[in-house]
C-alpha positions in Angstrom: 63.6 -74.9 -25.6 65.6 -73.3 -22.9 69.1 -74.5 -21.7 69.5 -75.9 -18.4 72.0 -73.4 -17.4 70.7 -70.6 -18.8 67.5 -71.5 -16.5 70.0 -71.6 -13.8 71.3 -68.4 -14.5 68.3 -67.0 -14.6 66.7 -67.9 -11.3 69.6 -66.6 -9.4 69.7 -63.1 -11.1 67.4 -60.0 -11.1 66.4 -60.1 -14.9 64.6 -57.7 -17.3 63.4 -58.7 -20.7 63.6 -56.8 -23.7 60.0 -57.0 -25.1 58.5 -56.0 -28.2 55.1 -58.0 -28.6 56.4 -59.8 -31.6 56.5 -64.3 -31.5 60.1 -63.7 -30.8 59.6 -61.7 -27.6 56.6 -63.2 -26.2 57.5 -67.0 -26.6 60.4 -66.0 -24.6 58.2 -64.2 -22.4 55.6 -67.9 -21.9 59.2 -69.6 -21.8 60.3 -67.9 -19.0 57.2 -68.2 -17.3 57.0 -72.2 -18.0 60.2 -72.5 -16.0 59.2 -70.3 -13.1 61.3 -67.4 -13.6 60.9 -63.6 -12.2 61.5 -60.7 -14.7 60.1 -57.5 -15.9 60.2 -56.1 -19.2 60.5 -53.1 -20.5 59.4 -52.0 -24.5 60.1 -49.1 -26.8 57.8 -47.0 -28.8 59.3 -45.3 -31.9 56.1 -44.0 -33.0 56.9 -45.0 -36.7 53.7 -47.4 -36.7 50.1 -47.3 -35.6 50.4 -50.9 -34.7 53.1 -49.8 -31.7 50.5 -48.6 -29.4 48.9 -52.0 -29.7 51.9 -53.7 -28.7 52.3 -51.3 -25.7 48.9 -51.8 -24.5 49.7 -56.1 -24.9 53.0 -55.6 -22.8 51.3 -53.9 -20.2 48.3 -56.2 -20.3 50.7 -59.4 -19.8 52.4 -57.3 -17.2 49.8 -57.0 -15.3 48.1 -60.5 -15.7 51.8 -62.1 -14.6 52.2 -59.1 -11.8 55.5 -57.6 -13.5 56.8 -54.2 -13.6 56.3 -53.1 -17.1 58.3 -49.9 -18.7 57.8 -47.8 -21.3 59.6 -45.6 -23.4 58.1 -43.4 -26.3 60.9 -42.5 -28.7 61.6 -39.4 -30.2 61.1 -39.6 -34.1 64.7 -40.6 -35.5 65.7 -38.8 -38.8 67.7 -41.2 -40.3 69.9 -44.4 -39.9 66.9 -45.8 -38.0 68.3 -49.1 -37.5 71.5 -48.3 -35.6 70.1 -45.0 -33.7 67.1 -47.5 -32.9 69.4 -49.5 -31.3 71.0 -47.0 -29.5 67.8 -45.6 -28.3 66.8 -49.3 -26.8 69.8 -50.1 -24.9 70.3 -46.6 -23.5 66.3 -47.2 -21.9 67.4 -51.1 -20.8 70.8 -49.4 -19.6 69.2 -46.6 -17.2 66.7 -49.4 -16.0 69.0 -51.6 -15.0 71.0 -48.5 -13.1 68.2 -47.6 -11.6 66.4 -50.8 -10.6 69.9 -53.2 -10.4 68.8 -55.5 -12.3 71.8 -58.1 -12.5 70.5 -59.9 -16.7 69.2 -58.6 -19.5 67.2 -60.9 -21.7 66.8 -60.5 -25.3 64.5 -62.9 -27.8 67.4 -63.2 -30.6 66.9 -66.5 -32.4 69.1 -68.6 -34.5 67.4 -66.8 -37.7 69.1 -63.5 -35.9 72.9 -65.1 -36.0 72.8 -66.8 -39.0 72.0 -63.0 -40.6 74.7 -61.4 -38.5 76.9 -63.9 -39.9 76.1 -63.2 -43.7 76.1 -60.0 -43.3 79.8 -60.0 -41.3 80.9 -62.2 -44.3 79.7 -59.5 -46.7 82.2 -56.9 -45.3 84.7 -58.9 -44.8 85.5 -60.1 -41.3 87.5 -62.9 -39.3 86.3 -65.6 -37.2 85.8 -63.4 -33.8 83.6 -60.8 -35.7 81.1 -63.6 -37.9 80.3 -65.5 -34.2 80.4 -62.6 -32.2 76.7 -62.9 -31.6 77.0 -64.9 -28.2 74.6 -66.3 -25.9 76.1 -64.7 -23.2 78.0 -61.4 -23.0 79.8 -60.2 -19.5 79.5 -56.6 -19.5 80.8 -54.1 -16.7 77.7 -54.4 -14.4 75.3 -57.2 -15.7 74.9 -59.8 -17.8 73.1 -59.9 -21.7 71.5 -62.9 -22.1 70.3 -64.5 -25.6 68.8 -67.8 -24.6 67.1 -68.3 -27.7 70.2 -68.6 -30.3 70.1 -72.3 -30.7 65.9 -71.9 -31.4 64.5 -71.1 -34.7 61.6 -68.6 -35.5 59.6 -71.5 -36.8 60.3 -73.9 -33.6 59.1 -70.2 -32.0 56.0 -69.3 -34.0 54.8 -73.2 -33.7 55.1 -73.4 -29.5 52.9 -70.1 -29.6 50.6 -71.8 -31.9 50.5 -74.6 -29.6 49.8 -72.9 -26.9 47.4 -70.5 -28.1 49.3 -67.1 -27.7 48.7 -64.1 -29.5 51.8 -62.1 -30.5 52.4 -59.3 -33.4 53.7 -58.9 -36.6 55.8 -56.2 -37.4 55.2 -55.0 -40.6 58.7 -53.4 -41.2 60.0 -56.9 -41.5 59.0 -56.9 -45.1 60.8 -53.8 -45.9 63.8 -54.9 -48.2 65.5 -52.0 -48.2 66.3 -52.8 -44.5 69.6 -55.0 -44.7 69.3 -57.7 -42.2 65.2 -57.8 -43.9 67.1 -58.2 -47.3 69.5 -61.4 -45.6 66.9 -62.7 -43.9 64.1 -63.2 -46.9 66.8 -64.0 -49.6 69.6 -66.1 -47.5 68.9 -67.0 -44.1 65.1 -68.3 -44.4 66.1 -70.4 -47.2 68.5 -72.0 -45.4 67.2 -72.9 -42.2 64.0 -74.4 -43.8 66.5 -76.7 -45.4 69.4 -77.2 -42.9 68.2 -76.0 -40.4 70.2 -79.2 -38.5 73.4 -78.3 -39.9 73.5 -74.8 -39.5 72.8 -75.3 -35.4 75.9 -77.8 -35.6 78.5 -75.6 -37.1 77.1 -72.8 -34.8 77.8 -75.4 -31.6 81.7 -75.7 -33.3 82.2 -72.4 -34.2 81.4 -71.5 -30.6 83.9 -74.0 -29.1 86.8 -72.7 -31.6 85.9 -68.9 -31.0 86.7 -69.9 -27.1 89.8 -71.3 -28.0 90.8 -68.0 -30.3 89.8 -65.2 -28.1 91.3 -64.5 -25.1 89.5 -62.5 -22.3 90.0 -58.9 -21.3 89.3 -57.1 -18.1 87.6 -54.1 -19.7 87.4 -50.7 -17.6 85.4 -47.9 -17.7 86.0 -44.1 -16.3 84.2 -41.1 -17.6 83.0 -43.1 -20.3 86.6 -44.1 -21.2 86.9 -47.3 -21.9 90.4 -49.3 -21.9 91.9 -52.9 -20.9 95.5 -54.4 -21.5 96.4 -55.8 -24.6 96.0 -59.5 -24.9 98.7 -61.7 -26.6 96.5 -62.2 -29.7 95.4 -59.2 -32.3 91.8 -60.9 -32.8 91.6 -61.0 -29.4 92.1 -57.4 -29.2 90.0 -55.8 -32.0 86.6 -58.4 -30.7 87.1 -56.4 -27.6 87.2 -53.4 -29.4 84.1 -53.7 -31.7 82.2 -55.2 -28.6 82.7 -51.7 -26.8 82.2 -49.8 -30.0 79.0 -51.8 -30.7 77.7 -51.1 -27.0 77.8 -47.8 -28.3 76.0 -48.3 -31.3 79.0 -48.7 -34.0 79.2 -51.4 -36.2 82.8 -51.2 -37.5 84.1 -52.6 -41.1 86.9 -54.4 -42.5 88.4 -51.0 -43.4 88.1 -49.9 -40.1 89.7 -52.8 -38.5 93.1 -52.5 -40.9 93.4 -49.0 -39.7 93.2 -49.8 -35.9 95.7 -52.6 -37.0 98.1 -50.3 -38.7 97.4 -47.2 -36.9 98.2 -46.1 -33.3 95.7 -43.7 -33.4 92.1 -44.2 -35.2 88.8 -42.0 -35.4 85.7 -44.0 -35.5 82.8 -42.6 -37.0 83.8 -39.2 -36.2 82.4 -39.6 -32.4 85.2 -42.3 -30.6 88.9 -42.4 -30.8 90.7 -45.9 -30.2 94.2 -45.4 -29.0 97.0 -47.7 -28.6 100.0 -48.1 -26.6 102.9 -50.3 -25.6 100.5 -52.3 -23.5 97.0 -51.1 -23.5 94.0 -49.9 -26.0 92.0 -47.0 -24.6 88.3 -46.6 -26.8 87.0 -43.0 -25.5 85.2 -40.3 -26.8 86.7 -38.2 -30.1 87.2 -34.4 -28.6 88.1 -32.2 -31.7 87.7 -28.5 -30.3 89.8 -28.5 -27.0 91.5 -25.6 -25.6 94.6 -27.1 -23.6 96.8 -25.1 -21.4 100.2 -24.5 -22.5 101.5 -26.4 -19.4 99.2 -29.5 -20.0 100.8 -30.0 -23.9 104.1 -29.9 -22.6 103.7 -32.2 -20.3 102.0 -34.5 -22.7 104.9 -33.8 -25.1 107.4 -35.0 -22.5 105.3 -38.0 -21.6 104.8 -38.6 -25.5 101.1 -39.1 -25.5 100.0 -39.8 -28.8 98.1 -36.7 -30.2 94.7 -37.3 -30.7 94.3 -38.8 -27.1 95.3 -35.4 -25.4 92.2 -33.2 -25.2 90.0 -36.5 -23.9 93.0 -36.6 -20.9 92.9 -32.9 -20.9 88.8 -33.2 -20.7 88.3 -36.1 -18.2 91.3 -35.5 -15.7 90.1 -38.7 -13.9 90.9 -40.5 -16.3 94.2 -38.6 -17.2 95.3 -39.7 -13.3 94.9 -43.4 -14.2 96.2 -42.8 -17.5 99.5 -41.4 -15.6 99.4 -43.7 -12.7 99.8 -46.9 -14.9 102.7 -45.0 -16.6 101.2 -46.2 -20.3 103.3 -43.1 -21.6 106.3 -44.8 -20.5 106.0 -47.7 -23.1 104.8 -46.0 -26.0 
């Protein structure tokens, strides 16, 4: 089931597997061992299901049996926007482990069904090719690689693998809650489509991957004090793709109206938390700083440099970032 390129990559990196005890991550756990790949596991207990305690215990047992480290995070209760906030909790935890233990690859068990669900949800929101096909098998982050080695494998194939090998796994009862958007799409659209057209869907994603590679230009994304920036490509679709990728890492998913605003405006506030600022040559994604008392001299300096107004408080708050902004002379080319 695993591609040779992924096996080769994993055999040469220090790996952390995002584990849940469900069929997807459990199948991936044993597939990795089948190929003698070394890795540790990390699991999050959100405290919303009684079963989660048993899943954590299962993760610990597996790690003990296979001489691995098992990292567990018990989340504070999430009061609203559970899916988005749970994702942020999860990836904040993973990122902290990656930094502390120097992991170079984070492995997740996203599969073909997840990829199709994502495409269908983006299609209904009004998205272009880059966004429709943004769930990639390999994503290069600033300090690690995010690898999804099962994107070409259906959930039915994973469950059959577990049954054939008599492997225990858990069924998350929340997956039947159709009030959750991804579950609605899964049960009503992606699952029925995959049961009838699995081979054709796999082939279509192969073509989409090839087309997307031709369309998207890579960008060297840098970060200072939580502020991201990259040099514009010659293609707006590539630029918005990179903005979307950065914001997604922060737990923010942007829709078609937001993309249009970013395209039209020099500065765009996203979810009241982030600011996207465009200059003639660069794009910045920074925290949105609203209440900030700036000195008179700084205000005058910004006016003379013709710095866009919304990013000025950010530059005042994060002086190291302002030095980079100034050194690169972005303001002279606004």
